[in-house]
C-alpha positions as CSV (number, residue, x, y, z in Angstrom):
1,M,17.2,14.7,4.1
2,L,15.6,11.5,5.2
3,F,12.2,11.9,6.5
4,I,10.7,9.5,8.9
5,C,6.9,9.5,10.1
6,N,6.2,7.4,12.9
7,N,2.8,8.6,13.9
8,N,1.8,5.8,16.7
9,S,-2.0,6.8,16.4
10,V,-5.2,5.1,17.2
11,Y,-7.4,6.0,14.2
12,S,-11.5,5.8,14.0
13,D,-13.0,8.9,12.0
14,S,-9.6,9.6,10.4
15,Q,-9.8,9.1,6.9
16,Q,-6.0,9.9,5.8
17,V,-3.1,8.0,6.6
18,S,0.5,9.2,5.7
19,I,3.4,7.6,3.9
20,T,7.2,8.4,4.3
21,K,10.1,8.3,2.2
22,S,12.6,5.8,3.5
23,G,16.2,4.5,2.6
24,G,15.8,1.3,4.4
25,M,13.5,-1.0,2.1
26,D,16.2,-2.5,0.1
27,K,16.8,-4.2,3.4
28,I,13.5,-5.9,3.7
29,I,13.2,-9.6,3.6
30,F,10.1,-10.7,2.0
31,D,9.0,-13.5,3.9
32,G,5.6,-12.1,4.8
33,K,6.7,-11.7,8.6
34,W,9.0,-9.4,10.6
35,S,12.4,-11.0,9.9
36,Y,14.2,-8.9,12.5
37,T,13.2,-6.4,15.1
38,E,14.3,-3.2,13.1
39,E,13.3,-4.5,10.0
40,W,10.2,-2.2,9.4
41,K,11.3,0.5,11.6
42,E,12.1,3.0,8.9
43,S,8.5,3.5,7.8
44,S,5.2,5.4,8.8
45,F,2.7,3.2,11.0
46,D,-0.5,3.6,11.9
47,T,-2.3,1.4,14.8
48,F,-6.3,0.5,14.1
49,S,-8.4,-0.9,17.1
50,Y,-12.1,-2.2,16.7
51,N,-14.4,-2.9,19.2
52,D,-14.3,-6.6,19.4
53,G,-10.4,-6.0,20.5
54,T,-9.0,-6.6,17.1
55,E,-5.8,-4.5,16.5
56,I,-4.2,-4.1,13.1
57,Q,-0.8,-2.1,12.5
58,L,-0.1,-0.6,9.1
59,R,3.2,0.2,8.2
60,T,3.6,1.8,4.7
61,A,7.2,3.6,3.0
62,H,8.3,4.4,-0.3
63,Q,11.6,4.1,-2.0
64,D,12.7,4.5,-5.5
65,N,10.1,2.8,-8.0
66,F,8.2,1.3,-5.1
67,I,5.7,1.3,-2.4
68,Y,6.2,-0.8,0.7
69,I,3.4,-2.0,3.0
70,F,3.1,-3.9,5.9
71,V,0.1,-5.1,7.4
72,D,0.4,-7.0,10.9
73,D,-2.9,-8.5,12.4
74,V,-1.5,-8.5,15.7
75,S,-4.6,-9.9,17.8
76,N,-5.7,-12.8,15.4
77,N,-4.6,-15.8,17.1
78,H,-6.9,-18.1,15.4
79,F,-5.9,-17.7,11.7
80,E,-6.3,-20.1,8.7
81,K,-3.7,-20.5,6.2
82,G,-5.1,-20.2,2.5
83,S,-7.8,-18.1,3.7
84,D,-7.2,-15.4,5.6
85,K,-6.0,-12.7,3.6
86,A,-5.1,-8.9,3.1
87,T,-6.2,-6.5,0.5
88,V,-4.6,-2.7,-0.1
89,C,-6.5,-0.7,-3.2
90,F,-5.1,2.5,-4.7
91,D,-7.7,4.9,-6.5
92,I,-4.6,6.4,-9.0
93,N,-6.3,10.0,-9.4
94,N,-8.3,9.8,-6.1
95,E,-11.6,10.3,-7.9
96,K,-13.6,8.5,-5.4
97,S,-15.5,6.9,-8.2
98,T,-18.9,5.2,-7.6
99,I,-17.9,2.3,-9.4
100,A,-14.3,1.0,-9.6
101,S,-12.6,2.4,-13.1
102,S,-9.6,1.0,-14.5
103,N,-7.6,3.7,-12.4
104,D,-8.3,1.7,-9.5
105,Y,-6.0,-1.2,-8.5
106,C,-6.1,-3.9,-5.7
107,F,-3.3,-6.1,-4.2
108,I,-4.2,-9.3,-2.5
109,D,-2.1,-11.9,-0.4
110,I,-3.4,-15.0,1.0
111,L,-2.1,-16.3,4.4
112,D,0.6,-18.9,3.4
113,G,2.9,-17.1,1.1
114,K,2.1,-18.7,-2.3
115,N,-0.8,-16.7,-3.3
116,S,-0.9,-13.1,-4.6
117,F,-2.9,-11.3,-7.1
118,V,-3.5,-7.9,-8.8
119,L,-7.4,-6.6,-9.5
120,Q,-7.8,-3.6,-11.8
121,G,-11.3,-1.8,-11.8
122,G,-13.4,-1.4,-15.0
123,S,-15.0,-4.7,-15.3
124,P,-18.9,-4.6,-16.0
125,L,-19.4,-7.3,-13.6
126,T,-20.8,-6.0,-10.2
127,S,-20.4,-9.7,-9.0
128,T,-17.0,-9.0,-8.5
129,S,-17.2,-5.1,-7.5
130,N,-16.2,-4.2,-10.9
131,F,-12.8,-5.5,-10.7
132,K,-11.0,-8.0,-12.9
133,K,-7.9,-10.1,-12.2
134,I,-5.0,-9.0,-14.1
135,E,-1.3,-10.5,-14.8
136,N,1.2,-9.4,-11.9
137,S,3.3,-6.8,-12.6
138,A,6.9,-7.4,-12.7
139,G,8.3,-6.4,-9.5
140,F,5.4,-7.0,-7.6
141,V,5.5,-9.0,-4.1
142,G,2.8,-10.0,-2.1
143,I,3.6,-12.5,0.5
144,G,1.4,-13.3,3.9
145,A,2.9,-15.6,6.5
146,V,2.7,-16.1,10.3
147,S,4.5,-13.6,12.5
148,D,6.0,-14.8,15.8
149,Q,9.2,-14.0,18.1
150,N,10.6,-11.2,16.0
151,D,7.6,-9.2,15.8
152,R,7.8,-5.8,17.4
153,Y,3.8,-5.8,18.5
154,S,3.2,-9.3,19.5
155,T,5.2,-12.5,19.8
156,I,2.5,-14.8,19.8
157,S,1.9,-16.1,16.5
158,H,-0.3,-14.3,13.8
159,P,-0.6,-13.4,10.4
160,S,1.0,-10.2,9.0
161,Y,1.4,-9.8,5.2
162,E,4.3,-8.1,3.0
163,F,3.6,-6.0,-0.1
164,K,5.8,-4.4,-2.6
165,I,4.1,-2.6,-5.3
166,P,5.6,-1.0,-8.2
167,I,4.6,2.7,-8.7
168,D,4.7,2.5,-12.3
169,V,1.7,0.4,-12.2
170,I,-0.3,2.8,-9.8
171,G,1.2,6.0,-11.1
172,R,3.5,8.9,-9.0
173,S,1.3,10.9,-6.8
174,D,1.3,12.5,-3.2
175,H,-2.2,11.6,-2.8
176,Y,-3.9,8.3,-3.5
177,G,-7.4,7.1,-2.5
178,F,-6.4,4.1,-0.2
179,Y,-8.5,1.1,1.4
180,L,-7.1,-1.8,3.6
181,G,-9.5,-4.6,4.0
182,V,-8.0,-7.8,6.2
183,Y,-10.4,-11.1,6.5
184,N,-10.2,-13.1,9.3
185,T,-11.9,-16.6,8.3
186,Y,-12.3,-17.6,12.2
187,S,-14.6,-14.8,12.7
188,N,-15.7,-14.3,9.3
189,K,-15.4,-10.7,9.4
190,I,-13.5,-8.2,7.4
191,Y,-11.4,-5.6,9.4
192,S,-11.5,-2.2,7.1
193,W,-9.8,0.8,6.7
194,P,-11.8,3.4,6.7
195,Q,-12.9,2.2,9.8
196,N,-16.5,3.1,9.0
197,I,-16.8,0.7,6.2
198,V,-19.0,-2.2,6.8
199,T,-18.4,-5.3,4.1
200,D,-20.9,-8.4,4.3
201,S,-18.7,-10.8,1.9
202,S,-14.8,-11.4,2.0
203,I,-15.1,-11.0,-2.0
204,I,-16.6,-7.8,-2.0
205,I,-14.4,-4.6,-2.5
206,P,-16.4,-1.6,-1.4
207,S,-16.7,1.1,-3.5
208,P,-13.9,3.7,-4.2
209,T,-16.2,6.8,-2.4
210,K,-15.9,5.0,0.7
211,W,-12.0,4.7,0.6
212,G,-9.9,7.3,2.9
213,D,-6.8,9.0,1.6
214,L,-2.9,8.1,1.4
215,V,-0.9,11.3,1.5
216,S,2.8,12.0,1.5
217,P,3.0,15.0,3.7
218,D,6.4,16.2,2.2
219,K,5.1,15.4,-1.0
220,S,8.3,13.2,-1.6
221,L,6.4,10.3,-3.0
222,P,6.5,11.5,-6.9
223,E,10.3,11.0,-6.5
224,F,12.5,10.1,-9.4
225,P,15.5,8.5,-10.1
226,W,18.6,10.3,-10.1
227,P,19.3,9.5,-13.7
228,V,15.9,10.6,-14.7
229,L,16.5,13.9,-13.1
230,A,19.8,14.4,-14.6
231,L,18.3,13.8,-18.1
232,V,15.4,16.5,-17.5
233,S,18.3,18.4,-16.3
234,S,20.2,18.5,-18.9
235,L,17.8,18.7,-21.7
236,A,16.5,21.8,-20.1
237,I,20.2,23.2,-20.4
238,I,20.4,22.2,-23.8
239,T,17.3,23.7,-24.8
240,Y,18.2,27.2,-23.1
241,M,21.7,27.5,-24.4
242,T,20.1,26.5,-27.9
243,R,17.6,29.5,-27.8
244,R,20.4,31.7,-26.6
245,Y,22.4,30.8,-29.7
246,S,19.8,31.4,-31.9
247,I,18.8,34.9,-30.6
248,F,22.5,36.1,-30.9
249,H,22.9,34.5,-34.4
250,R,20.2,36.0,-35.9
């Protein structure tokens, strides 16, 4: 059964967000914004509100071999294309290490729909938060654009960012370390989740020790395609029958 988690909550001290399995992510039009009002409806969503009035909507879902993320910078009406950006990071083993390791990945969208890139931890350079740029994986999509009349939260033009992240890159798990950072050039601020993270520079990624958790409550995230499940089941049956045959024909 399809599990849709719509927990419209304002997080301040919470260090955990949920992700749900969806059957509608293959209908997403990847143009960086709400293309139609029902587009991201089948996903978990969380509202982050900040002291200066900034509000950010986060929607997350997974389907087959991808994690889907939509970041809606609803209250940013002074955006700058080519400069504003959204960053989402995953700690594959949820190790919460002090220094970013090769198990940590960040995906970055720049507002204008032309530039997106992937970072992997494990670099010796502290100036880059121990991350290095790697080649974008096949299937990865990252687009930032201006959302407007079709947006469910605000029809006033504002930045939004869409991500399609291959699970083969970050591994199948029901519990990741997770970080979100949205940079607003006009205010020169990074609005982070968890919200107790303070970052002074737009190029700094906080230590994984400060990241929160992205959790699949029903543990549906480590899903495997039906052909794989069928193959595993077949191998198990063949192994069982072979052993029984050997026992009765000794």
